[in-house]
N, C-alpha and C positions, 0 to 999 in steps of 0.2 A: 589537638584531639588525640585521644588514646585509640590507635587503630587496632589494638588487641581486643577491644570490646566489639560486640555485635553491632550491626548498623542501628538497630532500635535502641540499644543501650547508649550508643554515642549521641544519638539525636536527643534522647530523653534529657540529657544534661543541659541542653541548650534551648529547650522549649519554654514558652511563657507559662506562667502558673496555670495549672488545671489541665493542660494538654498532655496527652500520653502517647508515646511511640510504642509500636508493636510490629510484629511480623504481619505481612499481608494475609488476608483471609479471602476465601472464595466469595463470601457475602459482600465484600467491598466493591465488587463489580457493579452491582445495581446502582448505588449512589454515584459512583464515578461516571457511569454511562449517562445517567440522568443529568448530571452537571454539564457534561459535554454536549448532550443533545439540546440543552436549553440555549446553547450559544451558536449552534451551526444551522445551516440550511436544512430543511426537513429531509431532503434527499441524502444528506450526509449522516443522518442519524443511524445509530446501530442499536444492538441489544446486548445485554450481558450474556445471553445464551450463545449468540454468535461468537463472542469473544472466547467463551469456554470451548466452543467447537474447534476453533482454529488452534487454540493452545493444546487441546487434546490430540490434534493431528501432529503438531510440532511443538512439544513442550519447551518453554523458554529455559535458558540456562543462566538464570540471573545470578549475579554475585551479590546483589542487594535488592530487596523488595520489601519495603516497609510502608506502614500506614500510620496516620496520626488520628487519634480520637479527640473530639472536642470536649470541653469541660462538662457539658450537660448532655453528652451522648451524640451519636452521629459521627460520620466521617468528616474530618477537617482537611485531609490531604494525604499525599503519599509520594513515593519515589521508587524508581527502579534503575538498575544498571546491569548491562549484560552485553554479550557479543552481538545481539540483534539477529534478525531473520537471515541476513547475508553476512556472516562473520568476515572481518577483514584479516588478511594474512599478517598485518603488522601489529595486531593486538589492539587496534582501536576498539573502544567500547561505546555503546549507545546508552545515553542517560535520559531519564524523564522525570519531571517535577510537576506535581499538580496540587494546587491549593484551592479549595472551594472559595468562591467569591465572598461568602459571608465571613471568611476567616483570614482574609488578606490584610496586609499591612500590619502584621503582628510579629513578623520575624520567622514564620513557619517555613517560607520558601528558602530563606537563607540557611536555616538549620538543615533542611533537607539537602540543599545543594552542597553544603560543607561535607555532609556524610557521603554523598555521591562522589564528589571529587576526591575525598580521602580514600575511598574504596578503589577508585580508578588508579590513583597513584600507588597504592599498595600492590595492585595488580600489574604495575609498570606499564600501563597503557600510555601510548604517546599522545593521545588526544581523546576527547569526548565528542561524539556527534550527537546532536539533538535536533528537535524541531518544534515548531509551534504553528498555529493557524493565524492568518491575518484577521480571522473573526474573533480572536481572543483579545479583548481590549487590554492594552498595556503589557502584554506578554513579551513581545519582541523587545520593547524598551527595557523591560526588567532583565532580560537575558543579556542584552548589550551592556547594561550597567555592570553586570557580573562577569564581563570579559568574553562573552560569546559573540562571534562575528557571523553575519549572514554570508553564506557561500552559494546560495541558489534558491530558486523557488520552483515548486512543482504545482502546475495549474490543473485543478480538477474542473471538469465541465460535464454538462449533461444535455440530453435531448429527450423531449417528451415523445415516446415511441408511438403512442396511439394517434397522435396528430401529425406524425412525420409523413412527408410526401417526397419520395425519392424520384418521382417522375421526371423532373427537369434534368436529372443527371443519368438517366438510364442509357443514354448514348455511350457513356463511359463503360458500363457493363457490356454493352453490345460490342464495343470496339475491342475490349479485352478478350471476350469469348471468341470473337471472329479471328483473333490472332492465333488461336489454337490452345489457349490457356483454358483449362476447365476449372470452374468454381464449384466447390461442393462442401456441404456441411460434413462434419466428422461422422455424423450418423449415416449419411449417404455413402461416404467413402468406405466405412468399415462394414457396411451391411454385407453379410454372407462370407466374410473373411474368417479364417481360422485363427487360433490363438497366436501362433508364431507370426502371422502376417500383421495382426493387431499390435503385437509387441514391437515389431519392426517399424510400424508407422509411428508409434509414440517416440521411439528412439530417433527416427528421422526428423520428427518435428522438433525435438530437443536439439538435435544437431543443427537444424536450420535456424534455430533461434540464436545460436552462439555468436555468429558475426553481427547479427542485428543488435544483440546485447552490447557488443563492443562499440557500436556506432551511436548508441544513445548518449546524448550530451549530459551525463550525470554530473552533478556537482562533486560527488565523491564516489567514483566508479566502484561498484561491487563486483566480485568475481562471479562468473556465470555459475548458477547453481548446478550441483551434480545431477546426473540423470536420476539417481535414486531419490533425491529430494523433489525433483520435478514430478516424478511419477507419483510419489506419495502425496504431495500437496495438491497438484493440479488434476491428476487422473483418478487415483485410487480413493481420494477423499470424497469423490462424488460432487465436488464443488464446481467442476467445469460443466457448462451447458453445451453438450455436443450438438444440439439442434441449432445453436446460434454461434458455434465456432466454425469458421470457414477457412478452407485451404484453397490456394490457387495452385493448380497442378500443371506442370509441363511434362506430359507423359506421366511417369510415376514420381518425378522430382518435385519437391515442394518449392515453388517459386516465391510464395508469400503466404501469409496467414494472419488471421486475427482470432485470438482466444478470448472466450467470454466466460465469466464466472457468475455464480449466484450471489445476490446481495439482498438480504431481507426476503420478503414474500413476493414482491412485485417489481424488483429491480434487477438489472444485469450490470456487470462491470467488465469493461474491456481491460484485460490484463496486458496484452501485448498485441500491437499491430506492426508487422514488419514485412519488408520486401527484400529479397535476396539482392546482393549487390549487382548481379548481372541482369536484373529485371527492373531496375528503378527507372522512373521517368515514363512509364507506360500506363499509368493510371490504376495499377493493381490495388494499391491501398484504398483508393476511393471506391473501386468496384467491390472490394471485400467488405467495406463498412456498409455500403448500400445493401448488399446481400444479408449482412448480419442484422441490420436494422429491420429489414423485411421479415427475417426469421424471428427476431425478438417480438415484432408486432404479432406474428402468427401464434407465438407462444403465449400471448396475453400479457407481456411485460408492460409496465407503465412508463418506465424510463430506463435509459442506458447512461452510465457514467464512465468516465475515463480520466486518466491523469497523464499529463505530458510535462516534461521539463521545459522551463521557460525558453531556453535557446532552441528548442525543437520547432522552428518556425514552419517547416514543411508539414508536419503532422498537425500542428495547431491550425494551419491554414486549411487543411482538408476538413477538420472538424468544424471550422467556421463556415465553410461552404455547405456543410450538412446541417447547419442550424444549431450547433452545440452552444450552450450558454455557460459562460465562465462563472465559477464559484470562488470564494476567497481562497487565496493561495496557501499551500503548505510551505512554510519558510524553513529552510535547512540551515542549521547552525553548527558551529565548530569552535572548540577551544583547545589549544595546544597546552599540554601540561608540562 
């Protein structure tokens, strides 16, 4: 393949008759989201506008982002390659391939993958990280056939908030609070505080997250995000639900926390639940999630979702006690170049 050509030009030379490669367009989001939504659980469905919102907050720095048009119109597939949301210090890149089900088994996926891998080699990336859902029929097998190995699974799960009953576990909350730990929503904690105090809280929360981040059993550990990115993405974006983000406080020290974000119009998403190393084994994570689910119920949310790495048996066990239902796993993939 001639790597001096653009991604679209390189792919065009290898496509079946009638298919056309071009640069990604904003209007490609709607058919891409529709295709995905038809294959996943309804609580995992998103919208093109949400996709736009997140990319407006943190624009992708793609090296390749192309689409393929079908012979008689409509989107047939696409691909992207870039440093990802959490860039790796060794230059690892993240790649994605999507071929609409109506256009599979025609060589489109192979043509797109060739372009992605050529661009990654040109950038001297040591490897490509990718992923797929267990809900996508044949996707894992296709990736393995092309040299990608499974390195981990991230388990998404949900609980129906409106029917959730935390009564049987309220003794955990009582035990935590009687030990001198205060459980408060971010809204409650920040009420009446001036701007310097608010800024200090966000910085303290980010610092409290760092050791927890290190202890997550990631398949491919990302560096902890910078404070500037945390503030931009989680706080200033307005995506965090302060009424359902709970902190466990030992005096003014953050002992544990669970952060909650918006998803769609009636769902919340647990971004991170973590307990400081000095406070583990005391039930704080369970107490936090109970308080969070009660707050989510009061806010009128229908469901709460979360994702945990498969080896994280402790957190997955807590979720199981709370009645979370597992969804098809996100399968993490890697190929060394």
